[in-house]
FIRO-238399 format. One record per residue: residue number from 1; residue in three letters; x, y, z of N, C-alpha, C in turn. Coordinates in pm, whole numbers, plus 50000, padded with zeros to 5 digits. Atoms other than C-alpha are relative to their C-alpha. Layout:
N
<resi->NUM; resn->ALA; n.X->X; n.Y->Y; n.Z->Z; ca.X->X; ca.Y->Y; ca.Z->Z; c.X->X; c.Y->Y; c.Z->Z>
...
//
This chain:
117
<resi->1; resn->MET; n.X->50016; n.Y->50085; n.Z->50116; ca.X->91903; ca.Y->37459; ca.Z->97450; c.X->50138; c.Y->49946; c.Z->49961>
<resi->2; resn->PRO; n.X->49872; n.Y->50056; n.Z->50041; ca.X->92181; ca.Y->37220; ca.Z->97344; c.X->50036; c.Y->50043; c.Z->49858>
<resi->3; resn->ALA; n.X->49955; n.Y->49972; n.Z->50136; ca.X->92389; ca.Y->37281; ca.Z->97035; c.X->49935; c.Y->49899; c.Z->49905>
<resi->4; resn->ARG; n.X->50057; n.Y->50089; n.Z->50100; ca.X->92254; ca.Y->37130; ca.Z->96715; c.X->50092; c.Y->49993; c.Z->49881>
<resi->5; resn->PHE; n.X->49920; n.Y->50016; n.Z->50120; ca.X->92414; ca.Y->37001; ca.Z->96403; c.X->49956; c.Y->50101; c.Z->49895>
<resi->6; resn->ASP; n.X->50032; n.Y->49906; n.Z->50107; ca.X->92435; ca.Y->37260; ca.Z->96126; c.X->50039; c.Y->49942; c.Z->49865>
<resi->7; resn->LEU; n.X->49954; n.Y->50057; n.Z->50125; ca.X->92650; ca.Y->37129; ca.Z->95841; c.X->50143; c.Y->49954; c.Z->50014>
<resi->8; resn->VAL; n.X->49861; n.Y->50044; n.Z->50006; ca.X->92976; ca.Y->36957; ca.Z->95755; c.X->50078; c.Y->50108; c.Z->49926>
<resi->9; resn->THR; n.X->49917; n.Y->49901; n.Z->50066; ca.X->93252; ca.Y->37204; ca.Z->95668; c.X->50131; c.Y->49935; c.Z->49958>
<resi->10; resn->LEU; n.X->49875; n.Y->50050; n.Z->50055; ca.X->93544; ca.Y->37109; ca.Z->95445; c.X->50091; c.Y->50118; c.Z->49969>
<resi->11; resn->ASN; n.X->49901; n.Y->49903; n.Z->50046; ca.X->93863; ca.Y->37309; ca.Z->95393; c.X->50046; c.Y->49958; c.Z->49862>
<resi->12; resn->SER; n.X->49948; n.Y->50029; n.Z->50134; ca.X->93988; ca.Y->37336; ca.Z->95036; c.X->50086; c.Y->50116; c.Z->49953>
<resi->13; resn->PRO; n.X->49921; n.Y->49893; n.Z->50059; ca.X->94269; ca.Y->37530; ca.Z->94870; c.X->49933; c.Y->50054; c.Z->49874>
<resi->14; resn->GLU; n.X->50075; n.Y->49958; n.Z->50118; ca.X->94032; ca.Y->37552; ca.Z->94570; c.X->49851; c.Y->49979; c.Z->50024>
<resi->15; resn->PRO; n.X->50140; n.Y->50018; n.Z->49963; ca.X->93680; ca.Y->37604; ca.Z->94707; c.X->49904; c.Y->49983; c.Z->49883>
<resi->16; resn->ASP; n.X->50090; n.Y->50015; n.Z->50114; ca.X->93516; ca.Y->37643; ca.Z->94366; c.X->50004; c.Y->49857; c.Z->49945>
<resi->17; resn->ARG; n.X->49986; n.Y->50137; n.Z->50048; ca.X->93653; ca.Y->37304; ca.Z->94256; c.X->49932; c.Y->49904; c.Z->50097>
<resi->18; resn->ALA; n.X->50062; n.Y->50087; n.Z->49900; ca.X->93546; ca.Y->37137; ca.Z->94581; c.X->49848; c.Y->50012; c.Z->49996>
<resi->19; resn->ALA; n.X->50145; n.Y->49979; n.Z->50005; ca.X->93199; ca.Y->37294; ca.Z->94561; c.X->49941; c.Y->49934; c.Z->49876>
<resi->20; resn->ALA; n.X->50051; n.Y->50062; n.Z->50123; ca.X->93156; ca.Y->37177; ca.Z->94201; c.X->49996; c.Y->49848; c.Z->50015>
<resi->21; resn->PHE; n.X->49997; n.Y->50146; n.Z->49980; ca.X->93259; ca.Y->36822; ca.Z->94296; c.X->49886; c.Y->49955; c.Z->50089>
<resi->22; resn->TRP; n.X->50102; n.Y->50047; n.Z->49905; ca.X->93030; ca.Y->36789; ca.Z->94599; c.X->49859; c.Y->50032; c.Z->49952>
<resi->23; resn->ALA; n.X->50133; n.Y->49970; n.Z->50055; ca.X->92737; ca.Y->36962; ca.Z->94425; c.X->49960; c.Y->49893; c.Z->49899>
<resi->24; resn->ALA; n.X->50030; n.Y->50102; n.Z->50100; ca.X->92758; ca.Y->36717; ca.Z->94136; c.X->49987; c.Y->49862; c.Z->50063>
<resi->25; resn->ALA; n.X->50003; n.Y->50132; n.Z->49937; ca.X->92828; ca.Y->36415; ca.Z->94357; c.X->49871; c.Y->49975; c.Z->50077>
<resi->26; resn->LEU; n.X->50115; n.Y->50018; n.Z->49911; ca.X->92531; ca.Y->36475; ca.Z->94588; c.X->49872; c.Y->50069; c.Z->49952>
<resi->27; resn->GLY; n.X->50120; n.Y->49933; n.Z->50051; ca.X->92285; ca.Y->36671; ca.Z->94371; c.X->49964; c.Y->50123; c.Z->50081>
<resi->28; resn->LEU; n.X->50022; n.Y->49878; n.Z->49922; ca.X->92328; ca.Y->36986; ca.Z->94581; c.X->50019; c.Y->50123; c.Z->49911>
<resi->29; resn->HIS; n.X->49977; n.Y->49876; n.Z->50074; ca.X->92335; ca.Y->37349; ca.Z->94472; c.X->50047; c.Y->50108; c.Z->50097>
<resi->30; resn->GLU; n.X->49945; n.Y->49891; n.Z->49920; ca.X->92507; ca.Y->37662; ca.Z->94594; c.X->49888; c.Y->50092; c.Z->50048>
<resi->31; resn->THR; n.X->50100; n.Y->49909; n.Z->49944; ca.X->92298; ca.Y->37875; ca.Z->94830; c.X->50062; c.Y->50119; c.Z->50072>
<resi->32; resn->GLU; n.X->49931; n.Y->49888; n.Z->49935; ca.X->92558; ca.Y->38098; ca.Z->94997; c.X->50142; c.Y->50010; c.Z->49946>
<resi->33; resn->ARG; n.X->49862; n.Y->49977; n.Z->50042; ca.X->92888; ca.Y->38255; ca.Z->94894; c.X->50043; c.Y->50132; c.Z->50061>
<resi->34; resn->GLU; n.X->49944; n.Y->49878; n.Z->49942; ca.X->93109; ca.Y->38509; ca.Z->95070; c.X->50141; c.Y->50023; c.Z->49948>
<resi->35; resn->ASP; n.X->49864; n.Y->49960; n.Z->50037; ca.X->93420; ca.Y->38696; ca.Z->94959; c.X->50057; c.Y->49915; c.Z->49888>
<resi->36; resn->GLY; n.X->49953; n.Y->50079; n.Z->50114; ca.X->93458; ca.Y->38530; ca.Z->94619; c.X->49981; c.Y->49853; c.Z->50027>
<resi->37; resn->ASP; n.X->50010; n.Y->50144; n.Z->49971; ca.X->93538; ca.Y->38172; ca.Z->94715; c.X->50043; c.Y->49966; c.Z->50143>
<resi->38; resn->ARG; n.X->49957; n.Y->50026; n.Z->49862; ca.X->93622; ca.Y->38212; ca.Z->95086; c.X->49906; c.Y->49905; c.Z->50072>
<resi->39; resn->TRP; n.X->50101; n.Y->50081; n.Z->49931; ca.X->93298; ca.Y->38044; ca.Z->95199; c.X->49887; c.Y->49970; c.Z->49903>
<resi->40; resn->ILE; n.X->50107; n.Y->50044; n.Z->50089; ca.X->93049; ca.Y->37843; ca.Z->94992; c.X->49916; c.Y->49898; c.Z->50075>
<resi->41; resn->VAL; n.X->50090; n.Y->50097; n.Z->49938; ca.X->92743; ca.Y->37658; ca.Z->95121; c.X->49919; c.Y->49932; c.Z->49891>
<resi->42; resn->LEU; n.X->50081; n.Y->50080; n.Z->50092; ca.X->92572; ca.Y->37378; ca.Z->94930; c.X->49880; c.Y->49946; c.Z->50077>
<resi->43; resn->SER; n.X->50124; n.Y->50043; n.Z->49938; ca.X->92211; ca.Y->37290; ca.Z->95005; c.X->49927; c.Y->49902; c.Z->49911>
<resi->44; resn->ASP; n.X->50081; n.Y->50093; n.Z->50079; ca.X->91960; ca.Y->37028; ca.Z->94898; c.X->49883; c.Y->50076; c.Z->49938>
<resi->45; resn->ASP; n.X->50112; n.Y->49936; n.Z->50070; ca.X->91646; ca.Y->37096; ca.Z->94694; c.X->49898; c.Y->50062; c.Z->50094>
<resi->46; resn->ASP; n.X->50090; n.Y->49941; n.Z->49902; ca.X->91454; ca.Y->37174; ca.Z->95015; c.X->50061; c.Y->50121; c.Z->50069>
<resi->47; resn->GLY; n.X->49933; n.Y->49884; n.Z->49941; ca.X->91704; ca.Y->37447; ca.Z->95102; c.X->50075; c.Y->49970; c.Z->50128>
<resi->48; resn->VAL; n.X->49928; n.Y->50038; n.Z->49878; ca.X->91863; ca.Y->37251; ca.Z->95388; c.X->50151; c.Y->50004; c.Z->49971>
<resi->49; resn->ARG; n.X->49854; n.Y->49988; n.Z->50014; ca.X->92231; ca.Y->37345; ca.Z->95425; c.X->50064; c.Y->49866; c.Z->50034>
<resi->50; resn->ARG; n.X->49938; n.Y->50131; n.Z->49979; ca.X->92440; ca.Y->37029; ca.Z->95390; c.X->50151; c.Y->50006; c.Z->50014>
<resi->51; resn->ILE; n.X->49854; n.Y->49996; n.Z->49998; ca.X->92806; ca.Y->37115; ca.Z->95317; c.X->50046; c.Y->50145; c.Z->49987>
<resi->52; resn->GLY; n.X->49934; n.Y->49871; n.Z->50011; ca.X->93010; ca.Y->37428; ca.Z->95381; c.X->50144; c.Y->49977; c.Z->49954>
<resi->53; resn->ILE; n.X->49863; n.Y->50012; n.Z->50047; ca.X->93340; ca.Y->37477; ca.Z->95199; c.X->50068; c.Y->50134; c.Z->50023>
<resi->54; resn->GLN; n.X->49928; n.Y->49877; n.Z->49972; ca.X->93591; ca.Y->37730; ca.Z->95324; c.X->50141; c.Y->49990; c.Z->49944>
<resi->55; resn->ARG; n.X->49866; n.Y->49998; n.Z->50054; ca.X->93917; ca.Y->37836; ca.Z->95168; c.X->50098; c.Y->49972; c.Z->50113>
<resi->56; resn->GLY; n.X->49898; n.Y->50035; n.Z->49901; ca.X->94205; ca.Y->37678; ca.Z->95357; c.X->50067; c.Y->49870; c.Z->49961>
<resi->57; resn->ALA; n.X->49925; n.Y->50123; n.Z->50029; ca.X->94450; ca.Y->37392; ca.Z->95361; c.X->49915; c.Y->49878; c.Z->50036>
<resi->58; resn->ALA; n.X->50071; n.Y->50126; n.Z->49974; ca.X->94290; ca.Y->37050; ca.Z->95332; c.X->50098; c.Y->49901; c.Z->50059>
<resi->59; resn->THR; n.X->49919; n.Y->50103; n.Z->49937; ca.X->94428; ca.Y->36785; ca.Z->95563; c.X->49923; c.Y->49870; c.Z->49993>
<resi->60; resn->ALA; n.X->50070; n.Y->50127; n.Z->50018; ca.X->94330; ca.Y->36438; ca.Z->95456; c.X->49981; c.Y->49929; c.Z->50133>
<resi->61; resn->GLY; n.X->50030; n.Y->50075; n.Z->49879; ca.X->94163; ca.Y->36234; ca.Z->95726; c.X->49931; c.Y->50079; c.Z->50109>
<resi->62; resn->THR; n.X->50064; n.Y->49921; n.Z->49896; ca.X->94012; ca.Y->36522; ca.Z->95920; c.X->49848; c.Y->49999; c.Z->49989>
<resi->63; resn->VAL; n.X->50143; n.Y->50010; n.Z->50021; ca.X->93665; ca.Y->36473; ca.Z->95772; c.X->49973; c.Y->49868; c.Z->49930>
<resi->64; resn->HIS; n.X->50035; n.Y->50126; n.Z->50064; ca.X->93494; ca.Y->36153; ca.Z->95674; c.X->49849; c.Y->49998; c.Z->49978>
<resi->65; resn->LEU; n.X->50141; n.Y->50006; n.Z->50033; ca.X->93160; ca.Y->36142; ca.Z->95494; c.X->49966; c.Y->49860; c.Z->49954>
<resi->66; resn->ASP; n.X->50053; n.Y->50124; n.Z->50054; ca.X->92952; ca.Y->35832; ca.Z->95425; c.X->49886; c.Y->50035; c.Z->49907>
<resi->67; resn->LEU; n.X->50107; n.Y->49987; n.Z->50096; ca.X->92740; ca.Y->35836; ca.Z->95111; c.X->49932; c.Y->49864; c.Z->49988>
<resi->68; resn->ALA; n.X->50073; n.Y->50127; n.Z->50012; ca.X->92475; ca.Y->35572; ca.Z->95045; c.X->49932; c.Y->49992; c.Z->49865>
<resi->69; resn->CYS; n.X->50073; n.Y->50026; n.Z->50123; ca.X->92324; ca.Y->35416; ca.Z->94735; c.X->49942; c.Y->49859; c.Z->50009>
<resi->70; resn->ALA; n.X->50057; n.Y->50134; n.Z->50005; ca.X->92128; ca.Y->35105; ca.Z->94642; c.X->50109; c.Y->49900; c.Z->49964>
<resi->71; resn->PRO; n.X->49897; n.Y->50100; n.Z->50030; ca.X->92330; ca.Y->34782; ca.Z->94627; c.X->50028; c.Y->49982; c.Z->49851>
<resi->72; resn->ALA; n.X->49982; n.Y->50020; n.Z->50144; ca.X->92274; ca.Y->34748; ca.Z->94252; c.X->50069; c.Y->50118; c.Z->49931>
<resi->73; resn->GLU; n.X->49943; n.Y->49879; n.Z->50059; ca.X->92414; ca.Y->35100; ca.Z->94194; c.X->50145; c.Y->50026; c.Z->50038>
<resi->74; resn->VAL; n.X->49866; n.Y->49970; n.Z->49946; ca.X->92753; ca.Y->35071; ca.Z->94368; c.X->50103; c.Y->50024; c.Z->49890>
<resi->75; resn->ARG; n.X->49895; n.Y->49987; n.Z->50103; ca.X->92975; ca.Y->35013; ca.Z->94065; c.X->49978; c.Y->50123; c.Z->49912>
<resi->76; resn->ALA; n.X->50029; n.Y->49883; n.Z->50084; ca.X->92802; ca.Y->35275; ca.Z->93850; c.X->50024; c.Y->50130; c.Z->50076>
<resi->77; resn->GLU; n.X->49981; n.Y->49878; n.Z->49921; ca.X->92811; ca.Y->35528; ca.Z->94133; c.X->50147; c.Y->50026; c.Z->50024>
<resi->78; resn->VAL; n.X->49854; n.Y->49982; n.Z->49988; ca.X->93183; ca.Y->35468; ca.Z->94192; c.X->50054; c.Y->50060; c.Z->49871>
<resi->79; resn->GLU; n.X->49954; n.Y->49948; n.Z->50129; ca.X->93243; ca.Y->35527; ca.Z->93821; c.X->49961; c.Y->50147; c.Z->49983>
<resi->80; resn->ARG; n.X->50046; n.Y->49861; n.Z->50012; ca.X->93036; ca.Y->35848; ca.Z->93830; c.X->50082; c.Y->50093; c.Z->50088>
<resi->81; resn->LEU; n.X->49923; n.Y->49917; n.Z->49907; ca.X->93220; ca.Y->35983; ca.Z->94135; c.X->50144; c.Y->50017; c.Z->49952>
<resi->82; resn->VAL; n.X->49864; n.Y->49992; n.Z->50053; ca.X->93560; ca.Y->35903; ca.Z->93982; c.X->50003; c.Y->50094; c.Z->49879>
<resi->83; resn->ALA; n.X->50007; n.Y->49911; n.Z->50117; ca.X->93455; ca.Y->36078; ca.Z->93659; c.X->49988; c.Y->50146; c.Z->50042>
<resi->84; resn->LEU; n.X->50013; n.Y->49864; n.Z->49948; ca.X->93372; ca.Y->36384; ca.Z->93871; c.X->50130; c.Y->50052; c.Z->50063>
<resi->85; resn->GLY; n.X->49873; n.Y->49958; n.Z->49942; ca.X->93725; ca.Y->36388; ca.Z->94016; c.X->50040; c.Y->49928; c.Z->50126>
<resi->86; resn->ALA; n.X->49964; n.Y->50077; n.Z->49881; ca.X->93719; ca.Y->36146; ca.Z->94310; c.X->50112; c.Y->49902; c.Z->49966>
<resi->87; resn->HIS; n.X->49896; n.Y->50102; n.Z->50013; ca.X->94005; ca.Y->35902; ca.Z->94365; c.X->49953; c.Y->49875; c.Z->50071>
<resi->88; resn->LEU; n.X->50038; n.Y->50127; n.Z->49939; ca.X->93923; ca.Y->35537; ca.Z->94427; c.X->50117; c.Y->49950; c.Z->50084>
<resi->89; resn->LEU; n.X->49896; n.Y->50047; n.Z->49909; ca.X->94123; ca.Y->35428; ca.Z->94733; c.X->49996; c.Y->49849; c.Z->50017>
<resi->90; resn->VAL; n.X->50019; n.Y->50145; n.Z->49986; ca.X->93979; ca.Y->35079; ca.Z->94787; c.X->49873; c.Y->49965; c.Z->49922>
<resi->91; resn->PRO; n.X->50116; n.Y->50036; n.Z->50082; ca.X->93747; ca.Y->34916; ca.Z->94530; c.X->49885; c.Y->49945; c.Z->50084>
<resi->92; resn->PRO; n.X->50116; n.Y->50054; n.Z->49928; ca.X->93396; ca.Y->34805; ca.Z->94628; c.X->50026; c.Y->49858; c.Z->50049>
<resi->93; resn->ARG; n.X->49985; n.Y->50132; n.Z->49941; ca.X->93391; ca.Y->34506; ca.Z->94857; c.X->49876; c.Y->49971; c.Z->50086>
<resi->94; resn->THR; n.X->50114; n.Y->50042; n.Z->49919; ca.X->93134; ca.Y->34311; ca.Z->95055; c.X->50042; c.Y->49988; c.Z->50145>
<resi->95; resn->GLU; n.X->49983; n.Y->50008; n.Z->49855; ca.X->93112; ca.Y->34350; ca.Z->95432; c.X->49871; c.Y->49943; c.Z->50057>
<resi->96; resn->PRO; n.X->50122; n.Y->50058; n.Z->49941; ca.X->92859; ca.Y->34198; ca.Z->95677; c.X->49876; c.Y->50088; c.Z->49985>
<resi->97; resn->TYR; n.X->50114; n.Y->49908; n.Z->50008; ca.X->92636; ca.Y->34508; ca.Z->95651; c.X->49961; c.Y->50033; c.Z->49856>
<resi->98; resn->GLY; n.X->50029; n.Y->49966; n.Z->50139; ca.X->92651; ca.Y->34539; ca.Z->95268; c.X->50129; c.Y->50023; c.Z->49924>
<resi->99; resn->SER; n.X->49882; n.Y->49968; n.Z->50080; ca.X->92896; ca.Y->34688; ca.Z->95019; c.X->50056; c.Y->50135; c.Z->50040>
<resi->100; resn->ILE; n.X->49934; n.Y->49873; n.Z->49971; ca.X->93150; ca.Y->34967; ca.Z->95066; c.X->50116; c.Y->50019; c.Z->49903>
<resi->101; resn->ALA; n.X->49883; n.Y->49960; n.Z->50077; ca.X->93403; ca.Y->35150; ca.Z->94849; c.X->50058; c.Y->50122; c.Z->50071>
<resi->102; resn->ASN; n.X->49933; n.Y->49887; n.Z->49937; ca.X->93659; ca.Y->35394; ca.Z->94989; c.X->50055; c.Y->50091; c.Z->49891>
<resi->103; resn->LEU; n.X->49957; n.Y->49903; n.Z->50100; ca.X->93723; ca.Y->35711; ca.Z->94789; c.X->50055; c.Y->50124; c.Z->50070>
<resi->104; resn->ALA; n.X->49958; n.Y->49870; n.Z->49949; ca.X->93873; ca.Y->36058; ca.Z->94832; c.X->49954; c.Y->50106; c.Z->49900>
<resi->105; resn->ASP; n.X->50039; n.Y->49891; n.Z->50089; ca.X->93750; ca.Y->36389; ca.Z->94695; c.X->50124; c.Y->50060; c.Z->49934>
<resi->106; resn->PRO; n.X->49883; n.Y->49945; n.Z->50069; ca.X->93976; ca.Y->36602; ca.Z->94471; c.X->50107; c.Y->50060; c.Z->50092>
<resi->107; resn->ASP; n.X->49903; n.Y->49945; n.Z->49905; ca.X->94143; ca.Y->36753; ca.Z->94782; c.X->50059; c.Y->49893; c.Z->50091>
<resi->108; resn->GLY; n.X->49946; n.Y->50109; n.Z->49919; ca.X->94216; ca.Y->36413; ca.Z->94936; c.X->49920; c.Y->49965; c.Z->50123>
<resi->109; resn->ASN; n.X->50085; n.Y->50034; n.Z->49886; ca.X->93935; ca.Y->36409; ca.Z->95194; c.X->49933; c.Y->49865; c.Z->49975>
<resi->110; resn->PRO; n.X->50057; n.Y->50132; n.Z->50023; ca.X->93831; ca.Y->36045; ca.Z->95234; c.X->49849; c.Y->49998; c.Z->50023>
<resi->111; resn->PHE; n.X->50141; n.Y->50026; n.Z->49977; ca.X->93471; ca.Y->35932; ca.Z->95204; c.X->49970; c.Y->49858; c.Z->49955>
<resi->112; resn->ASP; n.X->50041; n.Y->50136; n.Z->50035; ca.X->93289; ca.Y->35601; ca.Z->95173; c.X->49870; c.Y->50005; c.Z->49924>
<resi->113; resn->LEU; n.X->50126; n.Y->50023; n.Z->50066; ca.X->93018; ca.Y->35488; ca.Z->94940; c.X->49950; c.Y->49866; c.Z->50053>
<resi->114; resn->CYS; n.X->50054; n.Y->50118; n.Z->49935; ca.X->92797; ca.Y->35237; ca.Z->95123; c.X->49868; c.Y->49960; c.Z->49937>
<resi->115; resn->ALA; n.X->50129; n.Y->50055; n.Z->50042; ca.X->92513; ca.Y->35014; ca.Z->95012; c.X->49960; c.Y->49897; c.Z->50104>
<resi->116; resn->TYR; n.X->50041; n.Y->50087; n.Z->49891; ca.X->92330; ca.Y->34857; ca.Z->95301; c.X->49898; c.Y->49898; c.Z->49953>
<resi->117; resn->GLY; n.X->50102; n.Y->50099; n.Z->50030; ca.X->92136; ca.Y->34535; ca.Z->95279; c.X->50053; c.Y->49877; c.Z->49933>
//
């Protein structure tokens, strides 16, 4: 049997902060925790593991997530993510496939907010 995708894992020097940000940003909740804050798993409402956060040095650019929203929600969603602690790197702009904004989480990991259509 071939390997299968399990979840995206992010390193963070402050796993509790990273977990709080991603849980709020994506509507996830904590389902696993080991050794205080050494390892935290966030899952969706169906219990599917989505993001793992492990204590360690974060190196910007090593992980890249794409989030999606409706075209009419881009500006409000950027504002919500920034209020949660994200950093806006490049404001929303129009591309041939739709809209995109480039952001970074509180540890500097870049991610995009995309609206297709």
